[in-house]
Rosetta silent file (secondary structure, phi, psi, omega in degrees, C-alpha in Angstrom):
SEQUENCE: XXXXXXXXXXXXXXXXXXXXXXXXXXXXXXXXXXXXXXXXXXXXXXXXXXXXXXXXXXXXXXXXXXXXXXXXXXXXXXXXXXXXXXXXXXXXXXXXXXXXXXXXXXXXXXXXXXXXXXXXXXXXXXXXXXXXXXXXXXXXXXXXXXXXXXXXXXXXXXXXXXXXXXXXXXXXXXXXXXXXXXXXXXXXXXXXXXXXXXXXXXXXXXXXXXXXXXXXXXXXXXXXXXXXXXXXXXXXXXXXXXXXXXXXXXXXXXXXXXXXXXXXXXXXXXXXXXXXXXXXXXXXXXXXXXXXXXXXXXXXXXXXXXXXXXXXXXXXX
SCORE:     score description
SCORE:     0.000 S_00000001
   1 L     0.000  140.405 -176.460    2.409   -8.983  -12.503 S_00000001
   2 L   -64.162  171.899  179.071    1.194   -6.954   -9.622 S_00000001
   3 L   -67.774  -35.367 -173.062    1.685   -3.173   -9.271 S_00000001
   4 E  -111.446  119.174 -174.074    4.200   -3.530   -6.431 S_00000001
   5 E  -119.658  125.374  172.534    7.036   -5.948   -7.162 S_00000001
   6 E   -94.670  126.380  163.632    9.638   -6.819   -4.334 S_00000001
   7 E  -103.677  123.372 -176.824   12.964   -8.234   -5.257 S_00000001
   8 E  -130.176  179.522  171.824   14.478  -10.051   -2.263 S_00000001
   9 L   145.189 -175.625 -172.454   17.037  -12.632   -1.380 S_00000001
  10 L   -69.345  152.079  176.523   20.315  -13.306    0.404 S_00000001
  11 L   -53.878  131.621  166.385   22.951  -10.493    0.654 S_00000001
  12 L    93.728    1.137 -176.954   25.258  -10.392   -2.316 S_00000001
  13 L   -79.568  -17.847  179.591   23.176  -12.367   -4.763 S_00000001
  14 L   110.482   18.764  174.071   22.653   -9.356   -7.118 S_00000001
  15 H   -45.475  -49.924  179.466   19.281   -8.037   -6.224 S_00000001
  16 H   -54.769  -51.511 -179.598   20.046   -4.499   -7.137 S_00000001
  17 H   -59.827  -31.512 -177.390   21.169   -5.475  -10.606 S_00000001
  18 H   -77.765  -47.018  176.741   18.126   -7.658  -11.213 S_00000001
  19 H   -65.910  -33.895 -177.945   15.581   -5.163   -9.875 S_00000001
  20 H   -69.756  -45.192  179.904   17.270   -2.320  -11.776 S_00000001
  21 H   -61.917  -36.500 -177.913   17.045   -4.458  -14.971 S_00000001
  22 H   -64.144  -53.554 -177.993   13.341   -5.287  -14.234 S_00000001
  23 H   -61.729  -32.791  174.810   12.621   -1.491  -13.706 S_00000001
  24 H   -63.874  -40.296 -179.745   14.505   -0.777  -16.920 S_00000001
  25 H   -65.615  -42.441 -179.472   12.372   -3.304  -18.824 S_00000001
  26 H   -64.063  -40.813 -174.638    9.147   -1.863  -17.454 S_00000001
  27 H   -71.502  -37.982  176.470   10.141    1.716  -18.289 S_00000001
  28 H   -69.072  -23.371  175.180   11.232    0.818  -21.856 S_00000001
  29 L   -82.805   -5.015  169.787    7.847   -0.840  -22.366 S_00000001
  30 L   106.622   -1.655 -178.000    6.288    2.486  -21.555 S_00000001
  31 L   -80.030  132.492  170.739    5.105    1.754  -17.921 S_00000001
  32 L   -70.099  110.082 -167.250    5.639    4.687  -15.516 S_00000001
  33 E  -122.531  138.190  174.663    8.023    3.118  -13.097 S_00000001
  34 E  -116.446  124.814  170.597    9.526    3.879   -9.715 S_00000001
  35 E   -99.078  121.630 -178.743   12.509    1.996   -8.332 S_00000001
  36 E  -110.967  121.318  173.562   12.888    2.206   -4.624 S_00000001
  37 E   -94.601  109.329  178.878   16.121    1.142   -3.101 S_00000001
  38 L  -100.818   -6.912  177.461   15.870    0.032    0.595 S_00000001
  39 L   -71.661  123.377  178.893   19.190   -1.591    0.731 S_00000001
  40 L   -56.010  -23.512 -179.177   21.678    0.452    2.775 S_00000001
  41 L   -65.863  -27.747 -179.328   24.442   -0.377    0.278 S_00000001
  42 L    48.670   54.643  178.437   22.577    1.730   -2.394 S_00000001
  43 L   -85.130    2.253  172.214   24.205    0.354   -5.457 S_00000001
  44 H   -52.257  -44.547  173.611   21.479    1.747   -7.584 S_00000001
  45 H   -55.480  -34.477  178.956   23.406    4.906   -8.096 S_00000001
  46 H   -68.671  -41.179 -176.940   26.267    2.842   -9.545 S_00000001
  47 H   -62.098  -36.382 -173.723   23.956    1.005  -11.943 S_00000001
  48 H   -99.231   -3.166 -172.652   22.630    4.127  -13.339 S_00000001
  49 L    49.071   47.427 -178.670   25.792    6.395  -12.916 S_00000001
  50 L  -151.907  142.521  174.895   23.559    8.970  -11.110 S_00000001
  51 L   -79.876  136.766  176.230   22.985   10.236   -7.609 S_00000001
  52 L  -130.139  158.679  171.903   19.627    9.718   -5.983 S_00000001
  53 L  -134.981 -152.046 -169.543   18.004   10.648   -2.621 S_00000001
  54 L   -89.110   25.960  172.947   14.750   10.207   -0.794 S_00000001
  55 L  -129.542  143.283 -177.828   12.577   11.808   -3.478 S_00000001
  56 L   -60.980  123.422 -178.384   11.727   10.200   -6.834 S_00000001
  57 E  -117.219  124.107 -176.718   14.290   11.401   -9.277 S_00000001
  58 E   -65.971  141.586 -175.519   14.043   10.962  -13.001 S_00000001
  59 L   -93.149  130.534 -176.893   16.831    8.823  -14.483 S_00000001
  60 L   -54.895  137.392  176.379   18.820   10.309  -17.288 S_00000001
  61 L    91.514   -3.385  174.438   18.000    8.766  -20.581 S_00000001
  62 L  -116.798  140.962  174.920   14.480    7.598  -19.666 S_00000001
  63 L   -83.188  -28.096 -167.316   11.167    8.945  -20.257 S_00000001
  64 L  -138.812   32.291 -179.597    9.260    6.994  -17.547 S_00000001
  65 E  -124.003  124.246  172.603   11.883    5.789  -14.853 S_00000001
  66 E  -125.985  156.545  177.003   12.422    7.347  -11.528 S_00000001
  67 E  -129.067  137.458  170.166   14.524    6.184   -8.541 S_00000001
  68 E  -120.358  126.262  178.019   14.163    6.702   -4.819 S_00000001
  69 E  -114.562  117.755  174.695   16.800    5.772   -2.294 S_00000001
  70 L   -72.877  148.805  174.522   15.800    5.591    1.409 S_00000001
  71 L  -108.655   98.251 -174.639   18.179    6.704    3.992 S_00000001
  72 H   -49.048  -53.928 -176.181   17.800    4.176    6.927 S_00000001
  73 H   -64.362  -32.074  173.582   19.239    6.531    9.553 S_00000001
  74 H   -68.658  -36.413  179.198   17.181    9.434    8.363 S_00000001
  75 H   -63.028  -37.040 -179.616   14.130    7.321    8.410 S_00000001
  76 H   -67.611  -48.398 -175.298   14.742    6.155   12.056 S_00000001
  77 H   -57.542  -50.841  179.907   15.356    9.738   13.045 S_00000001
  78 H   -63.293  -32.933 -178.703   12.264   11.168   11.475 S_00000001
  79 H   -67.801  -48.269 -178.765   10.078    8.326   12.754 S_00000001
  80 H   -71.957  -26.845  173.582   11.174    8.838   16.274 S_00000001
  81 H   -69.746  -35.611  176.161   10.994   12.583   16.105 S_00000001
  82 H   -71.514  -33.642  171.138    7.404   12.368   14.865 S_00000001
  83 H   -59.502  -48.992 -177.220    6.624    9.958   17.815 S_00000001
  84 H   -55.459  -46.872 -172.677    8.239   12.504   20.111 S_00000001
  85 H   -65.665  -42.927 -176.025    6.136   15.402   18.692 S_00000001
  86 H   -66.258  -39.181  179.922    2.936   13.289   19.079 S_00000001
  87 H   -74.097  -41.181 -178.881    3.694   12.308   22.670 S_00000001
  88 H   -51.928  -32.843 -178.082    4.915   15.871   23.576 S_00000001
  89 L   -80.754   -7.561 -171.044    1.467   17.155   22.819 S_00000001
  90 L  -112.303  -10.972 -172.619   -0.208   14.715   25.143 S_00000001
  91 L  -118.794  166.618  178.518    1.945   14.922   28.338 S_00000001
  92 L   -80.471  163.079 -179.401    2.938   17.404   30.909 S_00000001
  93 H   -61.257  -31.412  173.618    6.236   19.359   30.614 S_00000001
  94 H   -67.120  -13.545  171.695    7.716   17.337   33.432 S_00000001
  95 H   -97.862   -7.777 -178.649    7.646   14.189   31.308 S_00000001
  96 H   -57.743  -43.103  176.316    9.187   15.681   28.257 S_00000001
  97 H   -56.950  -38.472  176.989   12.745   15.065   29.468 S_00000001
  98 H   -70.220  -32.869  175.121   12.004   11.427   30.090 S_00000001
  99 H   -66.061  -34.893  179.484   10.420   11.167   26.518 S_00000001
 100 H   -71.031  -34.438  178.467   13.684   12.662   25.107 S_00000001
 101 H   -71.419  -39.048  178.607   15.742   10.060   27.002 S_00000001
 102 H   -73.334  -34.010  176.262   13.579    7.181   25.801 S_00000001
 103 H   -66.215  -34.566 -178.513   13.592    8.426   22.263 S_00000001
 104 H   -71.030  -33.582  178.080   17.373    8.594   22.327 S_00000001
 105 H   -74.471  -30.543 -176.724   17.608    4.972   23.656 S_00000001
 106 H   -73.023  -21.162 -178.121   15.083    3.850   21.115 S_00000001
 107 L   -55.721  -36.362 -177.788   17.191    4.988   18.260 S_00000001
 108 L  -108.018    9.121  177.709   19.568    1.947   18.415 S_00000001
 109 L   -73.984  141.377 -179.957   17.059   -0.619   19.582 S_00000001
 110 L   -51.252  136.823 -177.361   16.282   -3.785   17.572 S_00000001
 111 L    91.171  -16.310  179.347   13.363   -3.112   15.313 S_00000001
 112 H   -67.865  -36.443  178.559   13.603    0.671   15.071 S_00000001
 113 H   -67.104  -43.760 -174.498   15.058    0.508   11.580 S_00000001
 114 H   -64.204  -45.076 -173.079   12.346   -1.934   10.365 S_00000001
 115 H   -61.325  -44.759 -173.618    9.466    0.145   11.910 S_00000001
 116 H   -70.650  -37.392 -178.600   10.725    3.463   10.403 S_00000001
 117 H   -69.216  -32.192 -176.084   11.437    1.807    7.024 S_00000001
 118 H   -73.874  -33.841  170.407    7.999    0.190    6.957 S_00000001
 119 H   -53.321  -39.181 -176.865    6.351    3.638    7.562 S_00000001
 120 H   -67.103  -41.074  177.719    8.256    4.791    4.529 S_00000001
 121 H   -56.311  -40.199 -179.063    6.948    1.853    2.502 S_00000001
 122 H   -66.512  -47.433  173.463    3.445    2.689    3.440 S_00000001
 123 H   -44.224  -54.502 -173.925    3.974    6.310    2.400 S_00000001
 124 H   -66.930  -42.170  173.535    5.292    5.278   -0.935 S_00000001
 125 H   -58.968  -33.218  177.516    2.506    2.710   -1.618 S_00000001
 126 H   -79.655  -34.849 -172.123   -0.107    5.210   -0.723 S_00000001
 127 H   -95.857  -18.412 -178.419    1.281    8.298   -2.477 S_00000001
 128 L   -70.634  136.732  174.236    2.797    6.822   -5.705 S_00000001
 129 L  -112.682   19.633 -179.006    0.933    7.200   -8.835 S_00000001
 130 L   -74.647  159.799  178.430    3.284    5.043  -10.959 S_00000001
 131 L   -73.438  -33.359 -173.959    2.096    2.120  -13.024 S_00000001
 132 E  -145.634  134.604 -179.967    4.744   -0.130  -11.449 S_00000001
 133 E  -123.817  116.528  179.267    6.757    0.367   -8.115 S_00000001
 134 E  -103.801  125.655  179.654    9.886   -1.886   -7.767 S_00000001
 135 E  -112.871  124.182  166.437   11.481   -2.326   -4.453 S_00000001
 136 E   -86.231   97.498 -163.354   15.054   -3.369   -4.156 S_00000001
 137 L   -90.344  167.314  172.871   15.038   -4.831   -0.540 S_00000001
 138 L   -71.501  169.348  179.527   17.674   -5.350    2.018 S_00000001
 139 L   -50.901  156.913 -165.612   18.935   -8.886    2.564 S_00000001
 140 H   -41.415  -58.925 -171.289   16.363  -11.628    3.338 S_00000001
 141 H   -51.672  -52.111 -178.339   16.384  -11.491    7.146 S_00000001
 142 H   -61.638  -38.061 -174.594   15.695   -7.733    7.384 S_00000001
 143 H   -71.482  -38.549 -179.708   13.022   -7.897    4.629 S_00000001
 144 H   -70.063  -33.545  179.872   11.140  -10.704    6.406 S_00000001
 145 H   -70.149  -41.977 -178.330   11.130   -8.860    9.671 S_00000001
 146 H   -52.612  -48.005 -173.627    9.885   -5.816    7.790 S_00000001
 147 H   -76.917  -14.923  178.153    6.917   -7.736    6.179 S_00000001
 148 H   -82.852  -15.534 -176.595    5.962   -9.281    9.457 S_00000001
 149 H   -51.580  -45.626 -171.909    5.202   -5.729   10.935 S_00000001
 150 H   -63.615  -30.750  177.090    1.558   -5.464    9.866 S_00000001
 151 H   -70.420  -55.388 -170.717    0.715   -8.757   11.753 S_00000001
 152 H   -69.141  -48.319 -176.117    2.651   -8.072   14.862 S_00000001
 153 H   -72.693  -37.499 -179.876    2.157   -4.233   15.196 S_00000001
 154 H   -57.062  -47.928  175.953   -1.460   -4.452   13.998 S_00000001
 155 H   -61.211  -38.505  178.309   -2.304   -6.808   16.930 S_00000001
 156 H   -61.176  -52.107  175.303   -0.289   -4.677   19.187 S_00000001
 157 H   -60.819  -39.536  171.138   -2.175   -1.480   18.205 S_00000001
 158 H   -53.586  -44.202  177.016   -5.444   -3.309   18.738 S_00000001
 159 H   -70.912  -33.305  176.004   -4.634   -4.089   22.268 S_00000001
 160 H   -65.587  -44.627  175.191   -3.472   -0.556   22.921 S_00000001
 161 H   -56.171  -41.905  174.646   -6.785    0.743   21.589 S_00000001
 162 H   -55.588  -50.521 -175.024   -8.693   -1.611   23.835 S_00000001
 163 H   -66.155  -39.532  177.760   -6.669   -0.438   26.893 S_00000001
 164 H   -66.416  -44.003  173.191   -7.180    3.206   25.940 S_00000001
 165 H   -56.717  -42.592 -177.591  -10.980    2.829   25.438 S_00000001
 166 H   -66.322  -37.943 -176.201  -11.134    1.000   28.864 S_00000001
 167 H   -63.564  -47.576 -177.657   -9.112    3.900   30.465 S_00000001
 168 H   -62.120  -39.689  177.313  -11.492    6.543   29.062 S_00000001
 169 H   -62.255  -49.140  176.288  -14.560    4.505   30.191 S_00000001
 170 H   -53.805  -46.287  177.376  -13.088    4.283   33.803 S_00000001
 171 H   -53.510  -50.532  179.636  -12.419    7.916   33.752 S_00000001
 172 H   -64.534  -39.411  177.536  -15.872    8.861   32.702 S_00000001
 173 H   -59.720  -34.816 -170.995  -17.365    6.506   35.337 S_00000001
 174 L   -82.093  -11.633  179.830  -15.305    8.208   37.997 S_00000001
 175 L   -59.204  140.236 -173.001  -16.741   11.750   37.040 S_00000001
 176 L  -116.868  128.739 -178.985  -18.622   13.290   39.966 S_00000001
 177 L    55.362 -130.934 -174.602  -21.793   15.439   39.751 S_00000001
 178 L   -88.775   -0.372 -177.116  -21.854   18.095   37.027 S_00000001
 179 L   -63.985  136.363 -178.021  -18.155   18.029   36.368 S_00000001
 180 L   -92.320  115.550  179.439  -17.476   17.224   32.740 S_00000001
 181 L   -64.521  142.918 -177.708  -14.785   14.607   32.328 S_00000001
 182 L   -85.017  -11.265 -178.618  -11.905   15.771   30.027 S_00000001
 183 L  -107.153  116.236 -178.551  -11.339   12.412   28.604 S_00000001
 184 L  -133.599  152.492 -179.946  -13.944   11.157   26.055 S_00000001
 185 L   -69.637  -33.301  176.244  -13.483    8.693   23.308 S_00000001
 186 L   -70.633  113.795  172.135  -14.902   11.228   20.813 S_00000001
 187 L    85.251   14.027  176.699  -12.026   13.452   19.866 S_00000001
 188 L   -76.015  118.780 -176.628   -9.422   11.771   22.217 S_00000001
 189 H   -60.259  -35.859  177.792   -6.121   12.550   20.458 S_00000001
 190 H   -70.141  -36.428 -178.339   -4.313    9.314   21.634 S_00000001
 191 H   -72.448  -40.435  176.720   -7.169    7.123   20.589 S_00000001
 192 H   -61.254  -37.671 -178.682   -7.345    8.987   17.204 S_00000001
 193 H   -73.576  -42.089  166.370   -3.647    8.338   16.669 S_00000001
 194 H   -58.208  -36.595  174.904   -3.858    4.824   17.493 S_00000001
 195 H   -69.159  -32.063  176.969   -6.820    4.222   15.156 S_00000001
 196 H   -64.796  -42.055 -179.430   -4.777    6.090   12.418 S_00000001
 197 H   -72.521  -30.739  173.254   -1.885    3.689   12.849 S_00000001
 198 H   -59.579  -50.027 -175.119   -4.401    0.751   12.758 S_00000001
 199 H   -66.196  -33.380  174.150   -5.710    1.948    9.424 S_00000001
 200 H   -67.028  -40.961 -177.844   -2.195    2.244    8.005 S_00000001
 201 H   -75.913  -29.163 -177.588   -1.228   -1.364    9.019 S_00000001
 202 H   -72.860  -33.659  172.996   -4.581   -2.622    7.615 S_00000001
 203 H   -63.328  -52.770 -174.632   -3.788   -0.762    4.304 S_00000001
 204 H   -59.264  -43.342 -176.158   -0.260   -2.269    4.276 S_00000001
 205 H   -68.359  -39.384  177.801   -1.485   -5.801    5.018 S_00000001
 206 H   -67.215  -46.694 -178.315   -4.223   -5.633    2.250 S_00000001
 207 H   -58.306  -54.054  178.537   -1.899   -3.986   -0.247 S_00000001
 208 H   -55.704  -36.178 -178.790    0.879   -6.629    0.323 S_00000001
 209 H   -89.252  -25.797 -174.146   -1.491   -9.427   -0.083 S_00000001
 210 H  -105.563  -31.370 -173.993   -3.643   -8.108   -2.960 S_00000001
 211 L  -119.788    6.647 -178.278   -1.374   -5.747   -4.990 S_00000001
 212 E  -128.223  150.507  176.588    2.063   -7.037   -4.425 S_00000001
 213 E  -140.589  164.559 -172.480    4.240   -9.916   -5.485 S_00000001
 214 E  -131.290  133.226  172.183    7.767  -11.046   -4.636 S_00000001
 215 E  -115.641  124.235 -178.358   10.685  -12.320   -6.823 S_00000001
 216 E   -99.355  125.955  178.443   13.439  -13.990   -5.015 S_00000001
 217 E   -95.753  131.114 -176.785   16.931  -13.667   -6.437 S_00000001
 218 E  -142.442  160.810  175.051   19.359  -16.494   -5.678 S_00000001
 219 E  -103.341  158.963 -178.277   22.761  -17.840   -6.757 S_00000001
 220 L   -85.186   59.248  172.658   23.301  -21.568   -7.761 S_00000001
 221 L  -138.122  161.864 -165.830   25.067  -22.463   -4.532 S_00000001
 222 H   -66.496  -37.562 -177.791   23.895  -24.453   -1.498 S_00000001
 223 H   -70.268  -37.239  174.264   23.688  -21.607    0.897 S_00000001
 224 H   -66.928  -40.708 -176.606   21.587  -19.388   -1.340 S_00000001
 225 H   -71.360  -35.111  178.774   19.312  -22.226   -2.270 S_00000001
 226 H   -65.213  -47.475 -173.443   18.711  -23.119    1.533 S_00000001
 227 H   -66.707  -38.035  176.979   18.003  -19.440    2.365 S_00000001
 228 H   -58.764  -38.416  179.574   15.586  -19.108   -0.632 S_00000001
 229 H   -65.741  -37.097  176.892   13.686  -22.151    0.611 S_00000001
 230 H   -69.595  -40.759  178.770   13.380  -20.646    4.070 S_00000001
 231 H   -61.520  -43.495  173.305   12.360  -17.270    2.595 S_00000001
 232 H   -57.820  -42.719 -177.434    9.539  -19.002    0.620 S_00000001
 233 H   -68.602  -33.627  176.968    8.191  -20.702    3.707 S_00000001
 234 H   -70.245  -43.011 -178.836    8.057  -17.324    5.535 S_00000001
 235 H   -60.846  -37.894  177.506    6.419  -15.619    2.606 S_00000001
 236 H   -69.626  -38.443  171.869    3.774  -18.240    2.382 S_00000001
 237 H   -59.358  -35.164 -178.759    3.150  -17.985    6.205 S_00000001
 238 L   -81.956    1.386  179.583    2.503  -14.323    5.702 S_00000001
 239 L    58.389   44.577  175.659    0.150  -15.202    2.773 S_00000001
 240 L  -104.959  144.836 -177.962    2.227  -13.163    0.263 S_00000001
 241 L   -80.426  136.330  170.068    2.417  -13.954   -3.421 S_00000001
 242 E  -115.257  111.401  179.327    5.685  -15.147   -4.974 S_00000001
 243 E   -63.823  -39.748 -179.883    5.989  -14.754   -8.676 S_00000001
 244 E   162.799 -163.318 -176.140    8.980  -16.872   -8.975 S_00000001
 245 E  -119.311  145.106  167.043   12.838  -17.094   -8.804 S_00000001
 246 E  -120.963  125.377 -178.354   15.701  -15.563  -10.635 S_00000001
 247 E   -98.233  111.026 -165.217   18.858  -17.562  -10.621 S_00000001
 248 E  -106.191  145.460  172.591   21.657  -15.107  -10.939 S_00000001
 249 E    71.561   39.267  169.464   25.460  -15.494  -11.719 S_00000001
 250 E   -70.242  142.337 -177.819   25.546  -18.838  -13.502 S_00000001
 251 L   -78.786  123.337  178.520   28.946  -19.726  -14.746 S_00000001
 252 L   -59.834  143.225 -177.257   29.264  -19.706  -18.687 S_00000001
 253 L   -85.422  138.997  176.692   30.250  -23.118  -19.975 S_00000001
 254 L   -69.381  161.397  177.097   33.633  -23.163  -21.926 S_00000001
 255 L   -62.267  152.353 -177.123   33.766  -24.004  -25.626 S_00000001
 256 L   -63.133  -25.403 -174.590   33.887  -27.713  -26.391 S_00000001
 257 L   -85.133  -12.474  179.592   37.441  -27.548  -27.850 S_00000001
 258 L   -71.394  130.330 -179.610   38.774  -25.903  -24.680 S_00000001
 259 L  -150.225   30.564  171.786   40.549  -28.495  -22.376 S_00000001
 260 L   -83.527  176.595 -179.433   43.033  -26.560  -20.251 S_00000001
 261 H   -53.081  -49.100 -179.283   42.989  -26.435  -16.421 S_00000001
 262 H   -63.645  -37.668 -179.838   40.689  -23.423  -16.491 S_00000001
 263 H   -72.184  -34.664  173.908   38.201  -25.034  -18.740 S_00000001
 264 H   -64.888  -39.688  179.535   38.090  -28.217  -16.623 S_00000001
 265 H   -62.949  -44.865  179.837   37.510  -26.104  -13.542 S_00000001
 266 H   -58.255  -42.832 -179.351   34.677  -24.315  -15.323 S_00000001
 267 H   -63.885  -33.334  175.870   32.965  -27.478  -16.491 S_00000001
 268 H   -63.036  -49.394  174.550   33.053  -28.761  -12.977 S_00000001
 269 H   -58.153  -44.437 -178.621   31.571  -25.525  -11.640 S_00000001
 270 H   -61.231  -45.586 -178.946   28.974  -25.594  -14.350 S_00000001
 271 H   -64.061  -38.014  175.536   27.917  -29.112  -13.491 S_00000001
 272 H   -64.875  -41.489 -177.121   27.571  -28.215   -9.772 S_00000001
 273 H   -68.935  -28.366  177.154   25.607  -25.227  -10.528 S_00000001
 274 H   -71.635  -34.096  178.722   23.256  -27.068  -12.860 S_00000001
 275 H   -67.576  -41.030  177.810   22.529  -29.585  -10.074 S_00000001
 276 H   -65.946  -28.998  179.846   21.582  -26.595   -7.876 S_00000001
 277 H   -71.858  -46.075 -177.755   19.445  -25.189  -10.601 S_00000001
 278 H   -66.060  -32.668  175.103   17.544  -28.497  -11.125 S_00000001
 279 H   -59.903  -51.526  176.690   17.177  -28.530   -7.267 S_00000001
 280 H   -56.644  -47.890  175.381   15.538  -25.163   -7.384 S_00000001
 281 H   -63.480  -34.480 -170.269   13.248  -26.266  -10.342 S_00000001
 282 H  -102.047  -33.128 -177.545   12.110  -29.479   -8.836 S_00000001
 283 H   -97.679   -9.570 -178.321   11.916  -28.913   -5.147 S_00000001
 284 L  -116.900  144.795 -173.894   10.413  -25.409   -4.787 S_00000001
 285 L   -74.690  -42.454 -176.430    6.912  -24.440   -6.068 S_00000001
 286 L   -71.998  145.122 -170.934    7.482  -21.004   -7.664 S_00000001
 287 L   -75.364  164.327  172.286    8.902  -21.291  -11.197 S_00000001
 288 E   -83.416  107.516 -170.827   12.339  -20.168  -12.256 S_00000001
 289 E   -78.008  -24.647 -170.081   11.632  -16.907  -14.218 S_00000001
 290 E  -165.742  152.194  168.402   15.155  -16.410  -15.473 S_00000001
 291 E  -127.609  131.353 -173.483   18.746  -17.608  -15.352 S_00000001
 292 E  -121.634  115.069 -176.489   21.337  -15.037  -15.650 S_00000001
 293 E   -74.557  148.622  176.985   24.947  -15.736  -16.554 S_00000001
 294 L   -55.111  135.056  173.138   27.817  -14.030  -14.837 S_00000001
 295 L  -101.721  142.387  171.738   28.959  -10.831  -16.705 S_00000001
 296 L   -61.922  -44.141 -175.108   32.612   -9.753  -16.838 S_00000001
 297 L   -97.387  167.490 -178.488   31.539   -6.170  -16.654 S_00000001
 298 L   -66.107  149.810  176.024   29.028   -4.463  -14.155 S_00000001
 299 L   -77.831   93.678  179.851   25.361   -4.678  -15.122 S_00000001
 300 L  -159.692  165.189  176.340   24.804   -1.184  -16.308 S_00000001
 301 L    61.254 -134.300 -178.981   24.245    0.744  -19.463 S_00000001
 302 H   -60.272  -28.080  178.029   23.684   -1.627  -22.407 S_00000001
 303 H   -60.567  -31.984  178.064   24.108   -4.677  -20.115 S_00000001
 304 H   -52.989  -39.250  179.577   20.729   -3.709  -18.537 S_00000001
 305 H   -65.300  -46.467 -172.355   19.118   -4.574  -21.945 S_00000001
 306 H   -64.880  -43.666  177.251   20.768   -7.892  -22.099 S_00000001
 307 H   -69.696  -38.126  174.278   19.591   -8.818  -18.542 S_00000001
 308 H   -51.872  -46.023 -176.102   16.186   -7.369  -19.089 S_00000001
 309 H   -61.932  -35.305 -175.813   15.716   -9.633  -22.083 S_00000001
 310 H   -75.354  -17.739 -175.210   16.527  -12.694  -19.966 S_00000001
 311 L   -82.400  110.156  175.752   13.803  -11.785  -17.320 S_00000001
 312 L   -90.739   66.308 -179.493   10.706  -13.687  -18.171 S_00000001
 313 L  -123.105  129.604 -178.916    8.556  -11.461  -15.897 S_00000001
 314 L   -56.992  146.582  174.033    5.324   -9.929  -17.005 S_00000001
 315 L  -120.081    8.706 -177.371    5.206   -6.194  -17.271 S_00000001
 316 L   -63.458  135.344 -177.472    1.546   -5.915  -18.009 S_00000001
 317 L  -114.046    0.000    0.000   -0.113   -3.325  -15.695 S_00000001
């Protein structure tokens, strides 16, 4: 298994429980593990009965497990404020008010959350010294938009660099006599910032392709199966590795001697779910790494051990 492991899937399939169980398994095996929750619901605190924030916090009862919970609103605010500071250093005072207005409008624009969160992803991947970093991601659509950013924004940054270099070149050509042009490619702060952004996106693109893998969590129902198939197609389009699938919340089969109304309902449900499971096993390329039965109790405490044992996912670092 790669160093960075992303658990994704449709909303409500149990990604948090499964990613927490996997992080638990890694930590119990002695790997220094960081579990990163990027889902705004932040159920990780419920799993471990402990509060977390945006800094790696040791989990009670573990020697080698930490949890970090991102705050989407805080990430967007900090991302935009950092952009404001960078722009403010390069423009005249008369433009600052317009920057403030645009920053305020940007806060709620589509993509602001993904861009800010992706920057946080890059920081974590660059700064973490853990053996294994496990990401509990937001529902599939948001995650796929997030993962597409290195390609889309990388190309956008390349075009901005070209335009800035052309602008500097034109300014230098317009210089008259002995007057030294103020704008040169060497030391130009805007160009330096754009190049820095490009390096971050290149790092993200390479890391996601070479050092990361994805595990898709699904339920044995038609909607979940369809969304899983679409997610696999998208991940393959981005040339990202998929380790396999975890089928969660399978209905336990009743005992053979049970024949009441409830037992008959359960058998019919089990039959339908097994058909969906066979569909996943035969029609999709990644293997089914684990099948997890529905638990009556929340997956926390000793139940993490039970689920972790069912996860046939390598923890070799």
